[in-house]
C-alpha positions as CSV (number, residue, x, y, z in Angstrom):
1,M,14.6,0.7,-14.7
2,S,12.8,-2.2,-13.7
3,F,10.9,-3.4,-10.7
4,I,9.3,-6.7,-8.4
5,A,6.5,-6.2,-6.7
6,L,6.2,-7.8,-3.7
7,V,2.2,-8.4,-2.2
8,P,2.3,-9.0,1.5
9,A,-1.5,-11.2,2.4
10,R,-1.7,-12.6,5.7
11,A,-4.0,-14.7,6.9
12,G,-5.2,-13.0,10.4
13,S,-6.7,-9.6,10.7
14,K,-7.9,-7.8,13.4
15,G,-10.2,-5.3,11.6
16,V,-12.2,-7.3,8.9
17,R,-11.9,-11.1,9.6
18,N,-9.5,-12.7,6.4
19,K,-10.0,-9.4,4.7
20,N,-7.1,-10.0,2.5
21,F,-9.2,-13.3,1.3
22,K,-13.1,-11.7,1.8
23,N,-14.7,-11.2,-1.1
24,F,-14.8,-7.8,-2.8
25,C,-17.1,-7.0,-5.7
26,G,-17.4,-10.7,-6.9
27,K,-13.2,-11.5,-6.3
28,P,-10.9,-12.0,-3.0
29,L,-9.5,-8.9,-2.4
30,I,-5.9,-9.8,-2.9
31,Y,-7.3,-10.1,-6.9
32,W,-7.6,-6.8,-7.5
33,T,-4.0,-5.8,-6.4
34,L,-2.7,-8.4,-8.2
35,S,-4.7,-8.1,-11.7
36,E,-3.4,-4.6,-11.7
37,A,0.3,-5.1,-10.9
38,F,0.4,-7.8,-13.9
39,K,-0.6,-4.9,-16.5
40,S,2.4,-2.5,-15.5
41,K,4.9,-2.3,-18.1
42,Y,7.1,-1.6,-15.3
43,I,6.7,-4.8,-13.4
44,S,8.7,-8.1,-14.3
45,D,7.8,-10.5,-11.3
46,I,5.5,-10.4,-8.9
47,I,5.9,-12.2,-5.3
48,V,3.1,-13.4,-2.9
49,S,3.8,-13.6,0.6
50,S,1.5,-15.6,2.9
51,D,1.2,-17.5,5.6
52,C,-2.6,-19.0,4.3
53,K,-2.8,-22.0,2.1
54,K,-6.3,-21.0,0.8
55,I,-4.2,-17.8,-0.3
56,L,-1.5,-19.1,-1.7
57,N,-3.6,-21.9,-3.9
58,Y,-5.9,-19.5,-5.0
59,C,-2.6,-17.6,-6.4
60,R,-1.2,-20.6,-8.0
61,V,-4.5,-21.8,-9.6
62,N,-5.3,-18.0,-11.2
63,F,-1.9,-16.3,-11.4
64,F,0.9,-18.8,-12.0
65,H,2.4,-16.8,-14.7
66,R,5.3,-14.3,-13.8
67,L,4.0,-15.2,-10.5
68,K,6.7,-16.9,-7.2
69,I,4.8,-17.9,-4.5
70,L,6.5,-17.2,-1.0
71,K,5.1,-19.4,2.6
72,R,5.5,-17.3,5.3
73,Q,6.4,-18.1,8.9
74,K,3.6,-17.6,11.3
75,K,6.1,-15.6,13.4
76,L,5.8,-12.6,10.1
77,S,2.6,-13.3,10.0
78,L,1.4,-11.4,13.4
79,S,-0.5,-8.0,13.5
80,S,2.4,-6.7,15.4
81,S,5.1,-8.2,12.5
82,P,7.0,-5.8,11.0
83,M,6.8,-5.0,7.0
84,H,10.1,-4.4,6.6
85,A,10.5,-8.0,8.0
86,V,8.6,-9.4,5.6
87,I,10.4,-7.6,2.7
88,K,13.9,-8.9,4.3
89,D,12.3,-12.2,4.3
90,A,11.1,-12.5,1.0
91,Y,14.9,-11.0,-0.7
92,K,16.8,-13.4,1.4
93,K,14.5,-16.7,0.7
94,L,14.1,-16.1,-2.8
95,N,17.8,-14.9,-3.1
96,L,16.8,-11.5,-4.7
97,K,20.2,-10.0,-4.4
98,K,21.2,-11.9,-7.5
99,K,18.1,-11.1,-9.4
100,K,19.1,-8.1,-11.4
101,F,15.9,-5.6,-10.8
102,T,16.7,-1.4,-9.9
103,A,13.7,-1.3,-6.9
104,L,11.2,-3.3,-5.2
105,I,7.6,-2.1,-5.2
106,L,5.0,-2.8,-2.2
107,L,1.7,-3.4,-3.0
108,Q,-0.9,-4.8,-0.3
109,P,-3.9,-5.9,-0.8
110,T,-6.0,-3.7,1.3
111,S,-5.4,-0.8,-1.4
112,P,-8.2,-2.5,-4.1
113,L,-9.0,0.9,-6.0
114,R,-5.1,1.5,-6.7
115,T,-4.6,0.9,-10.6
116,V,-2.4,0.1,-13.0
117,K,-1.8,3.7,-14.1
118,D,-1.1,4.6,-10.4
119,I,1.8,1.5,-10.2
120,D,3.0,2.6,-13.8
121,E,3.1,6.7,-12.9
122,A,4.7,5.7,-9.7
123,C,7.2,3.6,-11.6
124,K,7.9,6.3,-14.4
125,M,8.4,8.9,-11.5
126,F,10.6,6.3,-9.5
127,A,12.6,6.2,-12.4
128,K,13.1,9.7,-13.7
129,N,14.2,11.2,-10.2
130,T,17.0,10.9,-8.1
131,A,15.3,9.1,-4.7
132,D,16.1,6.1,-2.8
133,S,12.4,5.5,-2.2
134,L,9.1,6.6,-2.6
135,I,5.6,6.7,-1.1
136,S,1.9,7.4,-2.2
137,I,0.3,10.0,-0.8
138,S,-2.9,11.7,-0.9
139,E,-3.9,15.2,0.5
140,L,-5.5,15.9,3.7
141,N,-9.4,17.4,4.1
142,H,-8.9,20.4,5.3
143,K,-11.1,19.2,8.6
144,Y,-7.9,17.5,9.4
145,N,-5.2,20.0,9.2
146,P,-3.0,20.1,11.6
147,E,-2.8,24.0,12.6
148,S,-7.2,22.8,13.2
149,L,-7.1,20.3,15.2
150,Y,-7.4,19.8,18.8
151,V,-6.7,17.6,22.1
152,K,-9.1,16.3,24.3
153,K,-9.4,16.3,27.9
154,G,-12.7,15.8,29.9
155,H,-15.2,18.0,28.7
156,I,-12.3,20.8,27.2
157,I,-10.4,20.9,24.4
158,K,-7.4,23.0,23.1
159,R,-5.9,23.7,20.2
160,I,-2.9,22.0,19.1
161,S,-1.2,24.3,17.1
162,N,0.0,27.7,17.8
163,A,-0.8,29.1,14.2
164,K,-3.5,31.4,13.7
165,I,-6.6,29.9,12.9
166,T,-8.8,30.2,9.6
167,N,-11.9,28.6,8.3
168,I,-11.6,29.4,5.2
169,R,-10.9,26.1,3.1
170,Q,-8.7,28.0,0.4
171,N,-6.9,29.9,3.0
172,K,-5.7,26.9,4.7
173,K,-2.0,25.4,3.9
174,K,-2.2,22.1,2.1
175,Y,-1.3,18.7,4.1
176,F,-0.4,15.2,2.7
177,S,-0.3,11.7,4.5
178,N,0.4,8.2,2.9
179,N,-2.7,6.8,2.0
180,G,-2.0,3.5,3.3
181,A,-0.1,3.1,2.0
182,A,-1.1,1.7,-1.8
183,I,2.4,2.1,-3.5
184,Y,6.1,2.1,-1.7
185,I,9.3,1.5,-3.4
186,T,12.5,0.9,-2.2
187,L,15.9,1.1,-4.3
188,K,17.1,-2.3,-4.4
189,K,20.1,-1.5,-2.5
190,N,18.2,0.0,0.5
191,I,15.9,-3.1,1.1
192,N,17.5,-4.4,4.0
193,K,17.9,-0.6,5.5
194,F,14.4,0.6,5.2
195,I,11.1,0.6,3.3
196,V,10.8,4.2,3.2
197,G,13.7,6.6,3.8
198,G,16.5,8.6,2.7
199,K,15.2,10.7,0.0
200,I,11.7,10.2,-0.7
201,L,9.2,10.6,-3.5
202,G,5.4,11.2,-2.7
203,Y,3.2,10.0,-5.6
204,E,-0.2,12.0,-5.2
205,M,-3.2,9.9,-5.6
206,P,-6.8,11.1,-5.5
207,T,-8.7,10.2,-2.7
208,N,-11.1,8.0,-4.5
209,R,-8.6,5.6,-5.0
210,S,-6.5,6.1,-1.6
211,I,-9.0,4.2,0.7
212,D,-6.8,1.7,2.8
213,I,-9.1,-1.0,4.3
214,D,-8.8,-1.6,8.3
215,T,-12.5,-1.8,9.2
216,D,-15.7,-3.3,8.3
217,Y,-16.7,1.1,7.1
218,D,-13.3,1.0,4.6
219,F,-14.7,-2.5,3.1
220,K,-18.2,-1.2,2.4
221,L,-17.1,2.5,1.5
222,A,-14.2,0.9,-1.2
223,E,-16.8,-1.7,-2.8
224,L,-19.6,1.4,-3.0
225,V,-16.5,3.1,-4.5
226,K,-15.4,0.3,-6.7
227,I,-19.4,-0.8,-8.2
228,N,-19.8,2.9,-8.8
229,E,-17.0,2.6,-11.6
230,F,-18.6,0.0,-13.3
231,F,-21.4,2.5,-14.6
């Protein structure tokens, strides 16, 4: 089973200014996703889709081998632009319909702690199981268990769930959420239909590798985790 990776890296960002090219532990943020993707034994080709000349030029100079560059239109580079539209744009413009591969794997630069082990384990899971798509997930902290959540109106709070509440962590049901997501995989035949749909596999990742950068706090936290790996 072969995979093509798409790394979407637009210029703009509301939470962190120009985050996809911002210095993260001495390298542009996008570097960490590309460097791990290139190590994968399952990925045959890697595509970078961006509207940013600086990002595209950096990728050309530093990752010229096995890398396809796609200049993205501004209308597909807005904060409101659907990721599925970005994927379909790459599929059409690069004529991927005629290319032999099994599935597309989406790797967003905002998950810099994702490793090649995560990528290859997710690909291996997808190859061994019959499914239409896969998404990486992580276990919710018990504090955010849906059965323990409240809504607030003024100073009054009300529990959302009618389930019997327990404050004992070990007795709480386990819940999972997508972690950003660090990894999406979609069968080739489903690319024009959805990113995640049909029969979905969940690849579980640990919390320390599941940080998705949306804010400056996320950025600093992820850097601390990454720096700690070096020691």
